PDB file with SEQRES, HELIX, SHEET and CRYST1 records, atoms N, CA, C and O in Angstrom:
SEQRES   1 A   71  MET PHE ALA ALA VAL ILE VAL CYS SER ASP ALA ASP GLU          
SEQRES   2 A   71  ALA CYS PRO PHE ASN PRO GLU ALA ASP ALA ARG PHE PHE          
SEQRES   3 A   71  PHE PRO TYR GLU ASP PRO LYS GLN HIS ASP ASN THR PRO          
SEQRES   4 A   71  GLN GLU SER LYS GLN TYR ASP GLU ARG PHE ARG GLN ILE          
SEQRES   5 A   71  ALA ARG GLU MET LEU TYR VAL ILE HIS CYS CYS LYS GLU          
SEQRES   6 A   71  TYR PRO VAL GLN TYR SER                                      
HELIX    1 AA1 ALA A   11  ALA A   14  1                                   4    
HELIX    2 AA2 PRO A   32  HIS A   35  5                                   4    
HELIX    3 AA3 GLU A   41  GLU A   65  1                                  25    
SHEET    1 AA1 2 ALA A   3  CYS A   8  0                                        
SHEET    2 AA1 2 ALA A  23  TYR A  29  1                                        
CRYST1    1.000    1.000    1.000  90.00  90.00  90.00 P 1           1          
ATOM      1  N   MET A   1     -17.387   4.467   0.690  1.00  0.00           N  
ATOM      2  CA  MET A   1     -16.586   3.447   1.367  1.00  0.00           C  
ATOM      3  C   MET A   1     -15.169   4.000   1.607  1.00  0.00           C  
ATOM      4  O   MET A   1     -14.552   4.614   0.737  1.00  0.00           O  
ATOM      5  N   PHE A   2     -14.709   3.755   2.792  1.00  0.00           N  
ATOM      6  CA  PHE A   2     -13.342   4.152   3.190  1.00  0.00           C  
ATOM      7  C   PHE A   2     -12.555   2.894   3.475  1.00  0.00           C  
ATOM      8  O   PHE A   2     -12.972   2.087   4.306  1.00  0.00           O  
ATOM      9  N   ALA A   3     -11.408   2.699   2.798  1.00  0.00           N  
ATOM     10  CA  ALA A   3     -10.603   1.510   3.000  1.00  0.00           C  
ATOM     11  C   ALA A   3      -9.245   1.948   3.469  1.00  0.00           C  
ATOM     12  O   ALA A   3      -8.685   2.924   2.971  1.00  0.00           O  
ATOM     13  N   ALA A   4      -8.716   1.222   4.434  1.00  0.00           N  
ATOM     14  CA  ALA A   4      -7.318   1.436   4.869  1.00  0.00           C  
ATOM     15  C   ALA A   4      -6.435   0.482   4.046  1.00  0.00           C  
ATOM     16  O   ALA A   4      -6.679  -0.723   3.982  1.00  0.00           O  
ATOM     17  N   VAL A   5      -5.421   1.053   3.432  1.00  0.00           N  
ATOM     18  CA  VAL A   5      -4.474   0.274   2.639  1.00  0.00           C  
ATOM     19  C   VAL A   5      -3.164   0.334   3.334  1.00  0.00           C  
ATOM     20  O   VAL A   5      -2.581   1.412   3.444  1.00  0.00           O  
ATOM     21  N   ILE A   6      -2.670  -0.773   3.810  1.00  0.00           N  
ATOM     22  CA  ILE A   6      -1.387  -0.849   4.561  1.00  0.00           C  
ATOM     23  C   ILE A   6      -0.368  -1.485   3.615  1.00  0.00           C  
ATOM     24  O   ILE A   6      -0.619  -2.535   3.022  1.00  0.00           O  
ATOM     25  N   VAL A   7       0.781  -0.830   3.488  1.00  0.00           N  
ATOM     26  CA  VAL A   7       1.707  -1.292   2.475  1.00  0.00           C  
ATOM     27  C   VAL A   7       3.107  -1.764   2.947  1.00  0.00           C  
ATOM     28  O   VAL A   7       3.766  -2.464   2.178  1.00  0.00           O  
ATOM     29  N   CYS A   8       3.582  -1.441   4.107  1.00  0.00           N  
ATOM     30  CA  CYS A   8       4.925  -1.892   4.424  1.00  0.00           C  
ATOM     31  C   CYS A   8       4.868  -3.305   5.143  1.00  0.00           C  
ATOM     32  O   CYS A   8       3.874  -3.672   5.769  1.00  0.00           O  
ATOM     33  N   SER A   9       5.942  -4.016   5.009  1.00  0.00           N  
ATOM     34  CA  SER A   9       5.989  -5.414   5.417  1.00  0.00           C  
ATOM     35  C   SER A   9       5.694  -5.626   6.880  1.00  0.00           C  
ATOM     36  O   SER A   9       5.191  -6.692   7.235  1.00  0.00           O  
ATOM     37  N   ASP A  10       5.976  -4.672   7.757  1.00  0.00           N  
ATOM     38  CA  ASP A  10       5.698  -4.894   9.206  1.00  0.00           C  
ATOM     39  C   ASP A  10       4.503  -4.041   9.679  1.00  0.00           C  
ATOM     40  O   ASP A  10       4.206  -3.989  10.872  1.00  0.00           O  
ATOM     41  N   ALA A  11       3.836  -3.386   8.748  1.00  0.00           N  
ATOM     42  CA  ALA A  11       2.753  -2.439   9.116  1.00  0.00           C  
ATOM     43  C   ALA A  11       1.532  -3.144   9.587  1.00  0.00           C  
ATOM     44  O   ALA A  11       0.794  -2.567  10.386  1.00  0.00           O  
ATOM     45  N   ASP A  12       1.251  -4.356   9.157  1.00  0.00           N  
ATOM     46  CA  ASP A  12       0.045  -5.021   9.589  1.00  0.00           C  
ATOM     47  C   ASP A  12      -0.023  -5.164  11.083  1.00  0.00           C  
ATOM     48  O   ASP A  12      -1.090  -5.021  11.679  1.00  0.00           O  
ATOM     49  N   GLU A  13       1.110  -5.446  11.698  1.00  0.00           N  
ATOM     50  CA  GLU A  13       1.183  -5.585  13.159  1.00  0.00           C  
ATOM     51  C   GLU A  13       1.414  -4.197  13.784  1.00  0.00           C  
ATOM     52  O   GLU A  13       0.912  -3.941  14.878  1.00  0.00           O  
ATOM     53  N   ALA A  14       2.138  -3.318  13.139  1.00  0.00           N  
ATOM     54  CA  ALA A  14       2.546  -2.094  13.740  1.00  0.00           C  
ATOM     55  C   ALA A  14       1.585  -0.916  13.547  1.00  0.00           C  
ATOM     56  O   ALA A  14       1.639   0.061  14.294  1.00  0.00           O  
ATOM     57  N   CYS A  15       0.682  -1.017  12.514  1.00  0.00           N  
ATOM     58  CA  CYS A  15      -0.241   0.093  12.254  1.00  0.00           C  
ATOM     59  C   CYS A  15      -1.372   0.075  13.214  1.00  0.00           C  
ATOM     60  O   CYS A  15      -1.885  -0.993  13.547  1.00  0.00           O  
ATOM     61  N   PRO A  16      -1.784   1.232  13.677  1.00  0.00           N  
ATOM     62  CA  PRO A  16      -2.932   1.280  14.587  1.00  0.00           C  
ATOM     63  C   PRO A  16      -4.191   0.911  13.862  1.00  0.00           C  
ATOM     64  O   PRO A  16      -4.290   1.126  12.654  1.00  0.00           O  
ATOM     65  N   PHE A  17      -5.131   0.376  14.539  1.00  0.00           N  
ATOM     66  CA  PHE A  17      -6.466   0.054  14.018  1.00  0.00           C  
ATOM     67  C   PHE A  17      -7.218   1.341  13.706  1.00  0.00           C  
ATOM     68  O   PHE A  17      -7.232   2.264  14.521  1.00  0.00           O  
ATOM     69  N   ASN A  18      -7.845   1.411  12.533  1.00  0.00           N  
ATOM     70  CA  ASN A  18      -8.627   2.573  12.152  1.00  0.00           C  
ATOM     71  C   ASN A  18     -10.109   2.242  12.189  1.00  0.00           C  
ATOM     72  O   ASN A  18     -10.601   1.598  11.263  1.00  0.00           O  
ATOM     73  N   PRO A  19     -10.843   2.652  13.215  1.00  0.00           N  
ATOM     74  CA  PRO A  19     -12.262   2.298  13.304  1.00  0.00           C  
ATOM     75  C   PRO A  19     -13.116   2.938  12.224  1.00  0.00           C  
ATOM     76  O   PRO A  19     -14.256   2.519  12.023  1.00  0.00           O  
ATOM     77  N   GLU A  20     -12.603   3.933  11.526  1.00  0.00           N  
ATOM     78  CA  GLU A  20     -13.323   4.608  10.453  1.00  0.00           C  
ATOM     79  C   GLU A  20     -13.381   3.786   9.193  1.00  0.00           C  
ATOM     80  O   GLU A  20     -14.270   3.975   8.362  1.00  0.00           O  
ATOM     81  N   ALA A  21     -12.424   2.857   9.038  1.00  0.00           N  
ATOM     82  CA  ALA A  21     -12.307   2.111   7.789  1.00  0.00           C  
ATOM     83  C   ALA A  21     -13.416   1.007   7.674  1.00  0.00           C  
ATOM     84  O   ALA A  21     -13.689   0.246   8.602  1.00  0.00           O  
ATOM     85  N   ASP A  22     -14.007   0.991   6.491  1.00  0.00           N  
ATOM     86  CA  ASP A  22     -14.990  -0.056   6.215  1.00  0.00           C  
ATOM     87  C   ASP A  22     -14.277  -1.372   5.850  1.00  0.00           C  
ATOM     88  O   ASP A  22     -14.823  -2.461   6.028  1.00  0.00           O  
ATOM     89  N   ALA A  23     -13.079  -1.240   5.351  1.00  0.00           N  
ATOM     90  CA  ALA A  23     -12.287  -2.421   4.968  1.00  0.00           C  
ATOM     91  C   ALA A  23     -10.823  -2.111   5.228  1.00  0.00           C  
ATOM     92  O   ALA A  23     -10.416  -0.950   5.275  1.00  0.00           O  
ATOM     93  N   ARG A  24     -10.032  -3.180   5.398  1.00  0.00           N  
ATOM     94  CA  ARG A  24      -8.573  -3.006   5.638  1.00  0.00           C  
ATOM     95  C   ARG A  24      -7.862  -4.014   4.703  1.00  0.00           C  
ATOM     96  O   ARG A  24      -8.159  -5.208   4.719  1.00  0.00           O  
ATOM     97  N   PHE A  25      -6.933  -3.508   3.906  1.00  0.00           N  
ATOM     98  CA  PHE A  25      -6.217  -4.343   2.964  1.00  0.00           C  
ATOM     99  C   PHE A  25      -4.738  -4.232   3.265  1.00  0.00           C  
ATOM    100  O   PHE A  25      -4.204  -3.132   3.408  1.00  0.00           O  
ATOM    101  N   PHE A  26      -4.081  -5.365   3.358  1.00  0.00           N  
ATOM    102  CA  PHE A  26      -2.672  -5.444   3.670  1.00  0.00           C  
ATOM    103  C   PHE A  26      -1.863  -5.950   2.483  1.00  0.00           C  
ATOM    104  O   PHE A  26      -2.019  -7.095   2.059  1.00  0.00           O  
ATOM    105  N   PHE A  27      -1.007  -5.100   1.955  1.00  0.00           N  
ATOM    106  CA  PHE A  27      -0.115  -5.445   0.864  1.00  0.00           C  
ATOM    107  C   PHE A  27       1.326  -5.373   1.382  1.00  0.00           C  
ATOM    108  O   PHE A  27       1.869  -4.275   1.513  1.00  0.00           O  
ATOM    109  N   PRO A  28       1.945  -6.493   1.673  1.00  0.00           N  
ATOM    110  CA  PRO A  28       3.255  -6.498   2.377  1.00  0.00           C  
ATOM    111  C   PRO A  28       4.417  -6.200   1.460  1.00  0.00           C  
ATOM    112  O   PRO A  28       5.140  -7.125   1.091  1.00  0.00           O  
ATOM    113  N   TYR A  29       4.634  -4.956   1.073  1.00  0.00           N  
ATOM    114  CA  TYR A  29       5.790  -4.562   0.305  1.00  0.00           C  
ATOM    115  C   TYR A  29       7.032  -4.536   1.183  1.00  0.00           C  
ATOM    116  O   TYR A  29       6.979  -4.188   2.363  1.00  0.00           O  
ATOM    117  N   GLU A  30       8.139  -4.911   0.582  1.00  0.00           N  
ATOM    118  CA  GLU A  30       9.402  -4.835   1.338  1.00  0.00           C  
ATOM    119  C   GLU A  30       9.703  -3.359   1.663  1.00  0.00           C  
ATOM    120  O   GLU A  30       9.684  -2.510   0.772  1.00  0.00           O  
ATOM    121  N   ASP A  31       9.975  -3.065   2.918  1.00  0.00           N  
ATOM    122  CA  ASP A  31      10.191  -1.693   3.302  1.00  0.00           C  
ATOM    123  C   ASP A  31      11.627  -1.277   2.937  1.00  0.00           C  
ATOM    124  O   ASP A  31      12.577  -1.950   3.337  1.00  0.00           O  
ATOM    125  N   PRO A  32      11.800  -0.165   2.175  1.00  0.00           N  
ATOM    126  CA  PRO A  32      13.111   0.217   1.757  1.00  0.00           C  
ATOM    127  C   PRO A  32      13.957   0.775   2.835  1.00  0.00           C  
ATOM    128  O   PRO A  32      15.118   1.086   2.571  1.00  0.00           O  
ATOM    129  N   LYS A  33      13.470   0.934   4.051  1.00  0.00           N  
ATOM    130  CA  LYS A  33      14.260   1.580   5.178  1.00  0.00           C  
ATOM    131  C   LYS A  33      15.516   0.831   5.470  1.00  0.00           C  
ATOM    132  O   LYS A  33      16.442   1.405   6.044  1.00  0.00           O  
ATOM    133  N   GLN A  34      15.602  -0.440   5.103  1.00  0.00           N  
ATOM    134  CA  GLN A  34      16.862  -1.191   5.356  1.00  0.00           C  
ATOM    135  C   GLN A  34      18.011  -0.642   4.561  1.00  0.00           C  
ATOM    136  O   GLN A  34      19.165  -0.969   4.835  1.00  0.00           O  
ATOM    137  N   HIS A  35      17.715   0.213   3.548  1.00  0.00           N  
ATOM    138  CA  HIS A  35      18.756   0.844   2.752  1.00  0.00           C  
ATOM    139  C   HIS A  35      19.044   2.269   3.146  1.00  0.00           C  
ATOM    140  O   HIS A  35      19.785   2.968   2.455  1.00  0.00           O  
ATOM    141  N   ASP A  36      18.461   2.715   4.261  1.00  0.00           N  
ATOM    142  CA  ASP A  36      18.723   4.054   4.764  1.00  0.00           C  
ATOM    143  C   ASP A  36      20.223   4.287   4.997  1.00  0.00           C  
ATOM    144  O   ASP A  36      20.925   3.414   5.507  1.00  0.00           O  
ATOM    145  N   ASN A  37      20.686   5.444   4.626  1.00  0.00           N  
ATOM    146  CA  ASN A  37      22.108   5.815   4.834  1.00  0.00           C  
ATOM    147  C   ASN A  37      23.085   4.912   4.041  1.00  0.00           C  
ATOM    148  O   ASN A  37      24.225   4.707   4.456  1.00  0.00           O  
ATOM    149  N   THR A  38      22.625   4.390   2.921  1.00  0.00           N  
ATOM    150  CA  THR A  38      23.510   3.661   1.980  1.00  0.00           C  
ATOM    151  C   THR A  38      23.408   4.310   0.613  1.00  0.00           C  
ATOM    152  O   THR A  38      22.497   5.094   0.346  1.00  0.00           O  
ATOM    153  N   PRO A  39      24.359   3.973  -0.250  1.00  0.00           N  
ATOM    154  CA  PRO A  39      24.312   4.525  -1.613  1.00  0.00           C  
ATOM    155  C   PRO A  39      23.029   4.124  -2.406  1.00  0.00           C  
ATOM    156  O   PRO A  39      22.660   4.781  -3.380  1.00  0.00           O  
ATOM    157  N   GLN A  40      22.375   3.047  -1.964  1.00  0.00           N  
ATOM    158  CA  GLN A  40      21.162   2.601  -2.673  1.00  0.00           C  
ATOM    159  C   GLN A  40      19.882   3.198  -2.143  1.00  0.00           C  
ATOM    160  O   GLN A  40      18.806   2.918  -2.672  1.00  0.00           O  
ATOM    161  N   GLU A  41      19.970   4.011  -1.116  1.00  0.00           N  
ATOM    162  CA  GLU A  41      18.761   4.525  -0.429  1.00  0.00           C  
ATOM    163  C   GLU A  41      17.762   5.173  -1.444  1.00  0.00           C  
ATOM    164  O   GLU A  41      16.606   4.756  -1.524  1.00  0.00           O  
ATOM    165  N   SER A  42      18.199   6.135  -2.170  1.00  0.00           N  
ATOM    166  CA  SER A  42      17.300   6.838  -3.074  1.00  0.00           C  
ATOM    167  C   SER A  42      16.680   5.954  -4.129  1.00  0.00           C  
ATOM    168  O   SER A  42      15.488   6.028  -4.429  1.00  0.00           O  
ATOM    169  N   LYS A  43      17.557   5.095  -4.695  1.00  0.00           N  
ATOM    170  CA  LYS A  43      17.066   4.136  -5.717  1.00  0.00           C  
ATOM    171  C   LYS A  43      15.987   3.195  -5.155  1.00  0.00           C  
ATOM    172  O   LYS A  43      14.949   2.973  -5.778  1.00  0.00           O  
ATOM    173  N   GLN A  44      16.257   2.660  -3.983  1.00  0.00           N  
ATOM    174  CA  GLN A  44      15.285   1.708  -3.391  1.00  0.00           C  
ATOM    175  C   GLN A  44      13.951   2.360  -3.047  1.00  0.00           C  
ATOM    176  O   GLN A  44      12.896   1.764  -3.261  1.00  0.00           O  
ATOM    177  N   TYR A  45      13.993   3.605  -2.505  1.00  0.00           N  
ATOM    178  CA  TYR A  45      12.742   4.298  -2.231  1.00  0.00           C  
ATOM    179  C   TYR A  45      11.981   4.602  -3.486  1.00  0.00           C  
ATOM    180  O   TYR A  45      10.760   4.450  -3.513  1.00  0.00           O  
ATOM    181  N   ASP A  46      12.677   5.040  -4.559  1.00  0.00           N  
ATOM    182  CA  ASP A  46      12.031   5.311  -5.828  1.00  0.00           C  
ATOM    183  C   ASP A  46      11.399   4.041  -6.431  1.00  0.00           C  
ATOM    184  O   ASP A  46      10.272   4.075  -6.924  1.00  0.00           O  
ATOM    185  N   GLU A  47      12.117   2.965  -6.384  1.00  0.00           N  
ATOM    186  CA  GLU A  47      11.605   1.720  -6.930  1.00  0.00           C  
ATOM    187  C   GLU A  47      10.311   1.267  -6.185  1.00  0.00           C  
ATOM    188  O   GLU A  47       9.325   0.873  -6.809  1.00  0.00           O  
ATOM    189  N   ARG A  48      10.355   1.340  -4.843  1.00  0.00           N  
ATOM    190  CA  ARG A  48       9.196   0.949  -4.072  1.00  0.00           C  
ATOM    191  C   ARG A  48       8.004   1.871  -4.348  1.00  0.00           C  
ATOM    192  O   ARG A  48       6.871   1.415  -4.503  1.00  0.00           O  
ATOM    193  N   PHE A  49       8.282   3.158  -4.405  1.00  0.00           N  
ATOM    194  CA  PHE A  49       7.247   4.102  -4.743  1.00  0.00           C  
ATOM    195  C   PHE A  49       6.601   3.819  -6.080  1.00  0.00           C  
ATOM    196  O   PHE A  49       5.376   3.861  -6.188  1.00  0.00           O  
ATOM    197  N   ARG A  50       7.366   3.538  -7.072  1.00  0.00           N  
ATOM    198  CA  ARG A  50       6.816   3.262  -8.423  1.00  0.00           C  
ATOM    199  C   ARG A  50       6.036   1.916  -8.404  1.00  0.00           C  
ATOM    200  O   ARG A  50       4.977   1.806  -9.023  1.00  0.00           O  
ATOM    201  N   GLN A  51       6.552   0.935  -7.714  1.00  0.00           N  
ATOM    202  CA  GLN A  51       5.838  -0.342  -7.651  1.00  0.00           C  
ATOM    203  C   GLN A  51       4.484  -0.161  -6.996  1.00  0.00           C  
ATOM    204  O   GLN A  51       3.484  -0.644  -7.528  1.00  0.00           O  
ATOM    205  N   ILE A  52       4.414   0.514  -5.865  1.00  0.00           N  
ATOM    206  CA  ILE A  52       3.130   0.720  -5.174  1.00  0.00           C  
ATOM    207  C   ILE A  52       2.205   1.542  -6.040  1.00  0.00           C  
ATOM    208  O   ILE A  52       1.024   1.218  -6.159  1.00  0.00           O  
ATOM    209  N   ALA A  53       2.720   2.612  -6.656  1.00  0.00           N  
ATOM    210  CA  ALA A  53       1.850   3.419  -7.522  1.00  0.00           C  
ATOM    211  C   ALA A  53       1.270   2.645  -8.692  1.00  0.00           C  
ATOM    212  O   ALA A  53       0.082   2.778  -8.985  1.00  0.00           O  
ATOM    213  N   ARG A  54       2.085   1.836  -9.371  1.00  0.00           N  
ATOM    214  CA  ARG A  54       1.593   1.027 -10.490  1.00  0.00           C  
ATOM    215  C   ARG A  54       0.488   0.058 -10.011  1.00  0.00           C  
ATOM    216  O   ARG A  54      -0.574  -0.049 -10.624  1.00  0.00           O  
ATOM    217  N   GLU A  55       0.771  -0.632  -8.914  1.00  0.00           N  
ATOM    218  CA  GLU A  55      -0.206  -1.636  -8.490  1.00  0.00           C  
ATOM    219  C   GLU A  55      -1.466  -1.006  -7.944  1.00  0.00           C  
ATOM    220  O   GLU A  55      -2.551  -1.541  -8.174  1.00  0.00           O  
ATOM    221  N   MET A  56      -1.380   0.095  -7.237  1.00  0.00           N  
ATOM    222  CA  MET A  56      -2.594   0.777  -6.776  1.00  0.00           C  
ATOM    223  C   MET A  56      -3.405   1.360  -7.921  1.00  0.00           C  
ATOM    224  O   MET A  56      -4.633   1.312  -7.866  1.00  0.00           O  
ATOM    225  N   LEU A  57      -2.777   1.911  -8.958  1.00  0.00           N  
ATOM    226  CA  LEU A  57      -3.500   2.372 -10.120  1.00  0.00           C  
ATOM    227  C   LEU A  57      -4.260   1.236 -10.803  1.00  0.00           C  
ATOM    228  O   LEU A  57      -5.382   1.413 -11.278  1.00  0.00           O  
ATOM    229  N   TYR A  58      -3.600   0.030 -10.841  1.00  0.00           N  
ATOM    230  CA  TYR A  58      -4.286  -1.119 -11.424  1.00  0.00           C  
ATOM    231  C   TYR A  58      -5.520  -1.489 -10.595  1.00  0.00           C  
ATOM    232  O   TYR A  58      -6.580  -1.765 -11.156  1.00  0.00           O  
ATOM    233  N   VAL A  59      -5.391  -1.496  -9.269  1.00  0.00           N  
ATOM    234  CA  VAL A  59      -6.469  -1.829  -8.389  1.00  0.00           C  
ATOM    235  C   VAL A  59      -7.653  -0.847  -8.631  1.00  0.00           C  
ATOM    236  O   VAL A  59      -8.807  -1.261  -8.746  1.00  0.00           O  
ATOM    237  N   ILE A  60      -7.325   0.453  -8.704  1.00  0.00           N  
ATOM    238  CA  ILE A  60      -8.354   1.479  -8.923  1.00  0.00           C  
ATOM    239  C   ILE A  60      -9.021   1.261 -10.276  1.00  0.00           C  
ATOM    240  O   ILE A  60     -10.240   1.384 -10.401  1.00  0.00           O  
ATOM    241  N   HIS A  61      -8.215   0.935 -11.292  1.00  0.00           N  
ATOM    242  CA  HIS A  61      -8.804   0.657 -12.595  1.00  0.00           C  
ATOM    243  C   HIS A  61      -9.792  -0.511 -12.515  1.00  0.00           C  
ATOM    244  O   HIS A  61     -10.887  -0.442 -13.072  1.00  0.00           O  
ATOM    245  N   CYS A  62      -9.412  -1.545 -11.845  1.00  0.00           N  
ATOM    246  CA  CYS A  62     -10.288  -2.708 -11.722  1.00  0.00           C  
ATOM    247  C   CYS A  62     -11.574  -2.382 -10.922  1.00  0.00           C  
ATOM    248  O   CYS A  62     -12.651  -2.879 -11.248  1.00  0.00           O  
ATOM    249  N   CYS A  63     -11.447  -1.547  -9.878  1.00  0.00           N  
ATOM    250  CA  CYS A  63     -12.630  -1.116  -9.135  1.00  0.00           C  
ATOM    251  C   CYS A  63     -13.581  -0.321 -10.027  1.00  0.00           C  
ATOM    252  O   CYS A  63     -14.797  -0.461  -9.898  1.00  0.00           O  
ATOM    253  N   LYS A  64     -13.074   0.483 -10.900  1.00  0.00           N  
ATOM    254  CA  LYS A  64     -13.904   1.301 -11.791  1.00  0.00           C  
ATOM    255  C   LYS A  64     -14.560   0.381 -12.832  1.00  0.00           C  
ATOM    256  O   LYS A  64     -15.723   0.568 -13.187  1.00  0.00           O  
ATOM    257  N   GLU A  65     -13.803  -0.614 -13.316  1.00  0.00           N  
ATOM    258  CA  GLU A  65     -14.336  -1.495 -14.367  1.00  0.00           C  
ATOM    259  C   GLU A  65     -15.356  -2.506 -13.783  1.00  0.00           C  
ATOM    260  O   GLU A  65     -16.325  -2.862 -14.454  1.00  0.00           O  
ATOM    261  N   TYR A  66     -15.141  -2.943 -12.585  1.00  0.00           N  
ATOM    262  CA  TYR A  66     -15.997  -3.926 -11.924  1.00  0.00           C  
ATOM    263  C   TYR A  66     -16.457  -3.392 -10.591  1.00  0.00           C  
ATOM    264  O   TYR A  66     -16.000  -3.881  -9.558  1.00  0.00           O  
ATOM    265  N   PRO A  67     -17.354  -2.397 -10.564  1.00  0.00           N  
ATOM    266  CA  PRO A  67     -17.762  -1.769  -9.335  1.00  0.00           C  
ATOM    267  C   PRO A  67     -18.511  -2.736  -8.390  1.00  0.00           C  
ATOM    268  O   PRO A  67     -19.238  -3.624  -8.833  1.00  0.00           O  
ATOM    269  N   VAL A  68     -18.321  -2.544  -7.170  1.00  0.00           N  
ATOM    270  CA  VAL A  68     -19.023  -3.357  -6.133  1.00  0.00           C  
ATOM    271  C   VAL A  68     -20.388  -2.706  -5.878  1.00  0.00           C  
ATOM    272  O   VAL A  68     -20.482  -1.493  -5.694  1.00  0.00           O  
ATOM    273  N   GLN A  69     -21.431  -3.522  -5.868  1.00  0.00           N  
ATOM    274  CA  GLN A  69     -22.750  -3.006  -5.619  1.00  0.00           C  
ATOM    275  C   GLN A  69     -23.031  -3.106  -4.124  1.00  0.00           C  
ATOM    276  O   GLN A  69     -22.859  -4.178  -3.545  1.00  0.00           O  
ATOM    277  N   TYR A  70     -23.451  -2.033  -3.491  1.00  0.00           N  
ATOM    278  CA  TYR A  70     -23.825  -1.993  -2.081  1.00  0.00           C  
ATOM    279  C   TYR A  70     -25.312  -1.922  -1.960  1.00  0.00           C  
ATOM    280  O   TYR A  70     -25.959  -1.252  -2.766  1.00  0.00           O  
ATOM    281  N   SER A  71     -25.878  -2.576  -0.999  1.00  0.00           N  
ATOM    282  CA  SER A  71     -27.299  -2.464  -0.786  1.00  0.00           C  
ATOM    283  C   SER A  71     -27.622  -1.785   0.552  1.00  0.00           C  
ATOM    284  O   SER A  71     -28.793  -1.611   0.889  1.00  0.00           O  
TER     285      SER A  71                                                      
END                                                                             
């Protein structure tokens, strides 16, 4: 199974359709680009990276613990 995971807040409308994906999941994280060229830029990108990584690892853990059966 191939799933497209879309993570930025405006990506659901802006991301191109991927016909290869069996499923498409939209997680609207706040895009840190609003902090570009500010003193908070690095901190905001790091925080968003860590948040997405934590939550995706949890999703993967749940998928391994409760696998979907395909017929």
